[in-house]
C-alpha positions, 0 to 999 in steps of 0.5 A: 487527637480527633482531628488526626484521625479524621485527617487520616481517613480523609487522606486515605479515602481521597488518595484512593479516589485520586489513584483510581481515577488516575488509573482509569485515565491511563486505561482509557489512554491505553484503550485508545492506543495513545499510550506511547504519546498521549495528547496534552489534554490528558496531562491537563485532565490529570492536573485538574483532577488532582487539584479538584480532589485536594480541594474536596479533601480540604473542604471535607476536613474543614467540615469535620473540624468545625469550619477550621483548618490550618495551612499545615493541615491542608499541606498534610492532607494534600501531600498525604493523598498524593503519596497514596495516589502515587502508590496506587499508580506505581502498582498499576504501572508495574502491572502495566509494564510487566504484564499488560504491555511488556514491550512498553519500555522498549517502545518508549526507548525507541521513540525517545531515540527517534526524538534525540535523532531528530534533535540532531544528537550524535550516536555517542550522545544518544548512547550516553543518554540511553545509559543514563535513562536505563539507570532510572528505569528500574522499578525501585528508582522509578517508584522512588522518583514517582513518590517524591515527585507526587509529594512535591506536586502535592505540596505545591498544590496543597500549599496554595489551596491551604493558603486560600482555604485556611480558617483559624479561630482567631480569624473568626473574631 
């Protein structure tokens, strides 16, 4: 039971760290004016940050647990903290798209339409794609997709990290 309590606090703390760091990255991108089409390095930075925070959270759990951690505990920590982070990012995105930059979704749609036109799509294909895209733009659907996506990415990363960092009492002897 003690391990569950410590993993919960680690999940919460490191999830908040990742969420706040992600929001700060998004604010810097917005301040530079690149929020509609950010540089690829922003994605790389976000990915490296996520991996680093998952590794740090696993190290902290292992430290609190006497140097032991199972693969499942690692996955639990990674998925948990990425979901907490996703919730923080979703709140930020709702504030951003509804208060800070209310025309954001329209601007993104215009950029996407231009991309589709450049790719040679017909106006009927563009209209169909826009209709489909608008179905996924609602706050509930986009939030659900964000949470599920974060959980999946958190699972993949923490599964790899857990496979590397796991340590059980049986492996000790």
